[in-house]
FIKOLTI-701243 format. One line per 2 residues: number of its first residue (from 1); their letters; for each residue x, y, z of C-alpha. Coordinates in Angstrom, 2 decimals, padded with zeros to 5 digits, m for minus. Example, Ala and Ser with C-alpha at 12.3 -4.5 7.8 and 13.67 -1.06 7.14 Angstrom:
BEGIN
1) AS) 012.30/m004.50/007.80 | 013.67/m001.06/007.14
END
This chain:
BEGIN
1) MG) 000.00/000.00/000.00 | 001.46/003.36/m001.08
3) GG) 002.34/006.12/001.36 | m000.40/008.43/000.05
5) LR) m003.07/005.79/000.60 | m001.81/005.00/004.10
7) WL) m002.06/008.72/004.93 | m005.59/008.85/003.58
9) LA) m006.68/005.78/005.57 | m005.14/007.19/008.76
11) LA) m006.88/010.53/008.25 | m010.17/008.72/007.84
13) GA) m009.74/006.49/010.89 | m013.09/007.40/012.41
15) AS) m014.89/007.75/009.07 | m017.72/005.42/008.17
17) FA) m017.35/002.30/006.08 | m019.65/003.76/003.45
19) WA) m017.34/006.82/003.18 | m014.39/004.53/002.45
21) AD) m016.39/002.76/m000.25 | m017.27/006.09/m001.87
23) SI) m013.59/007.07/m001.81 | m012.65/004.05/m003.91
25) AA) m015.41/004.74/m006.41 | m014.44/008.41/m006.64
27) AA) m010.81/007.54/m007.28 | m011.67/005.32/m010.23
29) NG) m011.37/006.53/m013.82 | m014.28/005.87/m016.10
31) PA) m018.05/006.08/m015.92 | m020.01/005.27/m012.79
33) PA) m021.78/001.91/m012.56 | m025.17/001.63/m014.22
35) PT) m028.10/002.43/m011.93 | m029.85/m000.40/m010.15
37) PA) m032.66/m001.83/m012.30 | m036.13/m000.76/m011.25
39) RG) m038.13/m003.18/m009.17 | m041.00/m005.13/m010.61
41) PA) m041.35/m007.81/m013.32 | m039.91/m007.07/m016.75
43) PG) m042.37/m005.69/m019.37 | m044.28/m008.35/m021.17
45) KP) m043.75/m011.03/m018.53 | m046.68/m012.45/m016.58
47) PV) m046.86/m011.30/m012.97 | m045.47/m013.80/m010.51
49) PA) m047.53/m014.50/m007.40 | m045.54/m013.69/m004.28
51) PT) m045.48/m016.13/m001.36 | m047.91/m015.44/001.42
53) PA) m046.12/m013.42/004.13 | m045.58/m015.13/007.45
55) AA) m046.88/m012.10/009.31 | m048.31/m008.70/008.50
57) AT) m046.02/m005.75/009.13 | m047.11/m002.82/011.22
59) PG) m045.17/000.34/010.28 | m043.58/002.03/013.26
61) AT) m044.18/m000.92/015.59 | m042.21/m003.97/016.62
63) AT) m044.06/m006.94/015.18 | m044.22/m010.31/016.88
65) VD) m043.45/m013.00/014.33 | m043.46/m016.76/014.76
67) LD) m039.99/m017.73/013.55 | m040.82/m021.28/012.42
69) PL) m043.39/m020.32/009.73 | m041.07/m017.53/008.57
71) LK) m038.14/m019.93/008.18 | m040.41/m022.32/006.29
73) SL) m041.37/m019.54/003.86 | m037.72/m018.57/003.46
75) GQ) m036.91/m022.21/002.74 | m039.50/m022.20/m000.03
77) RA) m038.01/m019.03/m001.48 | m034.56/m020.62/m001.30
79) HA) m035.80/m023.13/m003.89 | m035.95/m020.32/m006.49
81) YE) m032.41/m019.19/m005.67 | m031.15/m022.77/m005.80
83) TV) m032.82/m023.28/m009.17 | m030.91/m020.40/m010.77
85) AL) m027.60/m021.06/m008.98 | m026.18/m022.89/m012.00
87) RF) m028.10/m020.91/m014.61 | m026.89/m017.34/m014.45
89) VC) m023.91/m015.32/m015.59 | m023.04/m011.74/m014.69
91) IE) m020.13/m009.29/m014.70 | m018.09/m008.96/m011.52
93) SI) m016.00/m005.80/m010.99 | m013.33/m005.71/m008.26
95) RT) m011.56/m002.74/m006.66 | m009.30/m002.60/m003.60
97) TE) m007.57/000.09/m001.58 | m004.27/m001.46/m002.66
99) DP) m004.88/m000.04/m006.15 | m008.04/002.09/m006.10
101) KS) m007.70/003.31/m009.70 | m007.55/m000.20/m011.12
103) ER) m010.65/m002.27/m011.75 | m010.63/m005.94/m012.69
105) RF) m013.67/m007.36/m014.47 | m014.71/m010.99/m014.76
107) DY) m017.54/m013.07/m016.11 | m018.95/m014.68/m012.96
109) MY) m021.10/m017.78/m012.57 | m021.63/m020.82/m010.36
111) VE) m020.55/m024.37/m011.22 | m020.90/m027.70/m009.47
113) AQ) m017.87/m029.04/m007.62 | m017.14/m032.39/m006.06
115) EQ) m015.85/m031.12/m002.72 | m018.81/m028.80/m002.23
117) RY) m022.08/m028.37/m004.01 | m021.30/m025.06/m005.72
119) RP) m018.30/m022.85/m006.29 | m017.80/m019.55/m008.15
121) FR) m016.26/m019.62/m011.61 | m014.49/m016.56/m013.04
123) QA) m012.93/m015.78/m016.37 | m011.58/m012.47/m017.62
125) HT) m014.33/m010.35/m019.13 | m013.46/m009.63/m022.76
127) GR) m016.76/m008.23/m024.00 | m016.47/m010.39/m027.12
129) LG) m019.04/m013.11/m027.62 | m017.70/m016.55/m028.36
131) KT) m014.16/m015.81/m027.19 | m012.93/m018.59/m024.91
133) VP) m010.57/m017.65/m022.08 | m009.25/m019.80/m019.21
135) ET) m010.65/m019.72/m015.70 | m009.20/m017.11/m013.36
137) TL) m008.55/m018.30/m009.81 | m008.89/m015.69/m007.07
139) SF) m008.44/m016.24/m003.35 | m010.59/m014.25/m000.91
141) TF) m010.95/m014.53/002.86 | m014.72/m014.02/002.77
143) PD) m017.75/m015.88/001.35 | m018.69/m015.49/m002.30
145) AF) m021.69/m013.29/m003.03 | m024.30/m015.82/m004.15
147) SW) m023.67/m018.31/m001.32 | m025.83/m016.28/001.11
149) TL) m028.93/m016.85/m001.01 | m028.74/m020.56/m000.19
151) MF) m028.49/m020.28/003.60 | m032.24/m020.82/004.08
153) AP) m032.38/m024.01/002.01 | m033.95/m026.64/004.31
155) GR) m030.74/m028.65/004.51 | m028.68/m025.59/005.45
157) QK) m030.81/m023.35/007.65 | m030.86/m025.95/010.42
159) LF) m027.11/m025.40/010.84 | m027.61/m021.79/011.99
161) HF) m029.22/m020.37/015.09 | m031.68/m017.62/014.08
163) RY) m033.32/m014.96/016.22 | m036.03/m012.57/015.05
165) AG) m034.78/m008.98/015.53 | m037.75/m006.95/014.24
167) QE) m038.68/m005.06/011.09 | m036.93/m002.23/009.27
169) WF) m037.15/m000.34/006.00 | m034.31/m000.84/003.53
171) SL) m034.16/000.50/m000.03 | m037.88/001.41/000.09
173) RQ) m038.79/m002.15/001.10 | m040.05/m003.28/004.50
175) AH) m037.99/m006.16/005.75 | m037.84/m008.85/008.39
177) VL) m034.50/m008.65/010.23 | m033.02/m011.89/011.52
179) EF) m029.86/m012.34/013.56 | m027.84/m015.47/012.84
181) TA) m024.98/m017.16/014.70 | m022.10/m018.99/013.04
183) PL) m022.23/m022.77/013.54 | m018.47/m023.19/012.92
185) PF) m015.38/m021.49/014.39 | m013.74/m018.87/012.22
187) TT) m010.73/m020.20/010.28 | m010.40/m019.27/006.59
189) GT) m013.58/m017.15/006.48 | m014.50/m018.47/003.04
191) TI) m017.86/m020.03/003.97 | m020.99/m018.43/005.42
193) YQ) m020.92/m020.96/008.27 | m018.04/m019.08/009.95
195) WS) m019.86/m015.72/010.09 | m022.47/m014.19/012.40
197) GK) m024.60/m011.13/011.80 | m027.94/m009.87/010.50
199) IW) m029.95/m010.48/007.38 | m032.75/m008.37/005.88
201) VD) m035.44/m010.17/003.83 | m038.37/m008.62/002.01
203) IE) m041.64/m008.99/003.93 | m043.70/m009.34/000.75
205) NF) m041.75/m011.92/m001.25 | m038.93/m013.10/001.09
207) NF) m036.19/m011.92/m001.27 | m032.76/m011.14/000.15
209) LK) m032.09/m007.42/000.65 | m028.94/m007.13/002.76
211) VE) m026.47/m009.08/004.93 | m024.11/m007.57/007.51
213) AE) m021.69/m010.06/009.06 | m018.51/m010.48/011.05
215) PG) m016.49/m013.52/012.14 | m018.22/m015.60/014.78
217) NQ) m017.46/m014.38/018.34 | m015.53/m011.38/016.98
219) TE) m017.18/m008.92/019.40 | m016.05/m010.86/022.46
221) RL) m012.60/m011.49/020.99 | m012.04/m007.80/020.24
223) KD) m013.02/m006.87/023.80 | m010.42/m009.27/025.19
225) QL) m007.74/m008.11/022.74 | m008.48/m004.43/023.46
227) RA) m008.13/m005.02/027.19 | m004.77/m006.74/026.65
229) YR) m003.65/m003.98/024.29 | m004.40/m001.28/026.85
231) QA) m002.55/m003.19/029.57 | 000.53/m003.92/027.43
233) PR) 003.89/m002.28/028.30 | 004.53/001.08/026.68
235) FL) 007.47/002.89/025.19 | 006.87/006.50/026.19
237) VF) 003.15/006.83/025.42 | 003.07/004.15/022.70
239) PM) 001.71/000.70/023.61 | 004.00/m002.16/022.63
241) GR) 001.21/m004.73/022.31 | m000.52/m005.80/019.12
243) KP) m003.58/m003.86/018.05 | m006.86/m005.80/017.99
245) QG) m007.72/m006.80/014.43 | m011.22/m007.30/013.00
247) LG) m013.13/m007.93/009.80 | m016.46/m006.68/008.45
249) YN) m018.64/m007.92/005.59 | m021.60/m006.14/003.98
251) IT) m023.54/m007.23/000.88 | m026.71/m005.86/m000.71
253) FL) m029.11/m007.55/m003.14 | m030.56/m004.74/m005.28
255) NE) m030.30/m006.30/m008.73 | m033.69/m007.69/m009.67
257) LH) m034.38/m010.20/m012.44 | m037.47/m012.38/m012.81
259) SL) m038.63/m011.02/m009.41 | m035.54/m012.39/m007.65
261) SL) m033.20/m009.95/m005.90 | m029.57/m010.75/m006.67
263) PD) m026.23/m009.44/m005.32 | m025.21/m005.98/m006.53
265) QL) m022.39/m004.92/m004.16 | m020.15/m006.63/m001.62
267) EF) m017.84/m004.73/000.73 | m015.17/m006.40/002.85
269) KA) m013.03/m004.44/005.30 | m010.10/m005.19/007.59
271) FT) m009.52/m002.86/010.53 | m007.69/m002.44/013.83
273) LN) m008.79/m000.80/017.09 | m006.91/002.07/018.72
275) LQ) m006.64/002.62/022.48 | m010.03/004.37/022.50
277) GQ) m011.65/001.34/020.85 | m012.21/003.19/017.56
279) EE) m011.83/001.42/014.23 | m008.91/002.34/011.97
281) WE) m009.24/001.04/008.43 | m006.51/m001.22/007.08
283) SL) m007.97/m002.33/003.75 | m011.21/m002.38/001.78
285) TI) m012.33/m004.60/m001.10 | m015.44/m003.83/m003.17
287) LR) m017.05/m006.28/m005.58 | m019.92/m005.14/m007.82
289) YS) m022.23/m007.34/m009.88 | m024.14/m006.26/m013.00
291) GY) m025.43/m007.49/m016.36 | m027.20/m010.58/m015.05
293) QF) m028.44/m013.09/m017.61 | m030.28/m016.34/m016.99
295) FG) m030.04/m019.32/m019.32 | m032.25/m022.39/m019.37
297) VD) m034.61/m020.90/m016.75 | m038.38/m021.35/m016.93
299) VR) m040.12/m018.76/m014.74 | m042.77/m021.33/m013.83
301) EL) m040.00/m023.62/m012.57 | m038.82/m020.88/m010.22
303) FL) m042.05/m019.86/m008.54 | m044.83/m022.35/m009.14
305) K) m043.38/m025.38/m007.35
END
């Protein structure tokens, strides 16, 4: 990381995560990303009946919702996401604070794998139809974007512990908010099973809207590390101990196609805590998804089973 970028990150130590994301976008050369497609079914397509909500929302009030019927409805919606998992392709754009002016673009899809049911597949985006290029292998320390859409599949949701946290508005949609706890200890961070956080799902159709997550037990770990950091020996006024280190993950689902909401932006941050317990940004990675296309998908297969 260059000296100028380190100075910028230090100056923005108490700034918000969204501010850091805007800084990367502002530093980039070229046109801004295309606006999020408008909600609603595409012209000329028959309207798709939405699932019956598990509970009616009362604006401005904390609703009491029976979690079991809600999870059952989310499991039914997961069938639609699972159906398209191997039948879509989109463009993935990647920027990092290591090189904020550079953007890498890939064709992104899901494929079946022997060691796990699905895995992401990337190849360099050329913009030329019919041109064959080899797969590009990238290593990230966070879950891939589409994997969250499968967490409510009946065989997977039983691995998490969910708690109903209320209702909120997000992107002009009223949403159920659920807290979830990681079923596995945090190691590589590459699967959703090592993360805890909150998820926002649309009250009307149970689509994904947003996920905010952090490594399982990170809050307690950071408290212990901050206490040790404050008690560490000092040289003059500078503590000699290691700063507490944390991670944050935020993904939104504001691309809509065939009445399914799909990932549009993923933000992953690494940070440390200072003596006051304030976050100081170390790095930021932003992945954007656009240009979705489905192939071999029958709308009736998605929603009428």
